[in-house]
N, C-alpha and C positions, 0 to 999 in steps of 0.2 A: 815275674811271672811269664809260664808261656801262654800266647794267644791261644793256643789248641786248647789248653786245658780250661781256660776262661770261656771259651765257647762250650764246650762241652758242659761245664758248670750251669752256665746260663740255661743251655738247652734242657738240662735235667730239671733245673728250676721250674720253666715253663710248663716243662710236660707234667709236673707234679702239681702245680698250681691248675692247669686246666682238667685234669684227670679228678680234683678234689672237687673243682667247681661243676663238672658233669655228672658225677656220680653223688652228690651229696643228696641226704634222704630230707624228705618233709617233716618239719617238726610233728610229733604225733600229738593229737587233741588229748587234752587232759581227761581222764574219765569222770563221767557225770557222778555227781555224787548222789547216794542213794535217798529217797525220800522219808522222812521220818514216818513211820505210819504205825496206829493202832494194831492189836489183834485183830481189830474188825475190818481192817484197811482204810481207814480214813484219817486225815492227819489232823493235827494237834488244833487247827483254825474251824474245825467239824464239831468240836467238842465245848461246852460250856465251860467255863473257867471256875465257876462257883462249886457247881457240884459233880464236873467232870462226865456228866452223860454225853451222851452223841446225840445230836439232834438232824443228823443226817436220814436220807431215806434211801431205801433199796427197791430195785425192782424184782419183783417175783413172778414167776409163771402162774396163768391162773389157768384152769379146766373145766371145761363144762360137766354135766353129770354124766356122759358118755366115757368121759377121759379125756376128749379131745381137748388141744390146745385153742384156748379161746382169747389171748392175748397177756397184759401186764397187768401188774398191779403193784402200785408204789404202799410199802409198807415202812414205819420207823424202824431206824437200826437198835437192835435189843443192846446194845454196848452200855455197860454201867458205870465205865470208868476207863480213862485214857491211860493207858500202861506201856506207851511209847517212850522214845528221849525226851527229857524235859529240856527246855532252853536253859543255857548257862546262867542265867541270870536270876532264875527261879532256884536254883540249888543252891547259891550261896545268900540270896536274900527274899523275902518273900514280896510280891506284889505290894506297892504301897497306894496306887493310884488306881482307882479313883478311892477316896475316903469314905470309909464306913461310918454312917451316924449312928451313933449309940443312944 
């Protein structure tokens, strides 16, 4: 083989390697998973597993007699049943623990 063609090939290899190293992209972060929320905006952990009622509190604006803003008042959430996505273990088999006493 000719020494000139070996030098040209090595130079092309080095240029390709360096251009790939300098222009590579940073790996994109995986997209965040959406939080499983109920229609009321609360998660499954804020709902009672026995009755499915929501025990979270919501902040409501309060106004005085003249209609002026006077602060906030915490009221119970009116959600009566969790309608969000269920955990996969509850889909195939109901919860066994804690045991119920009959």
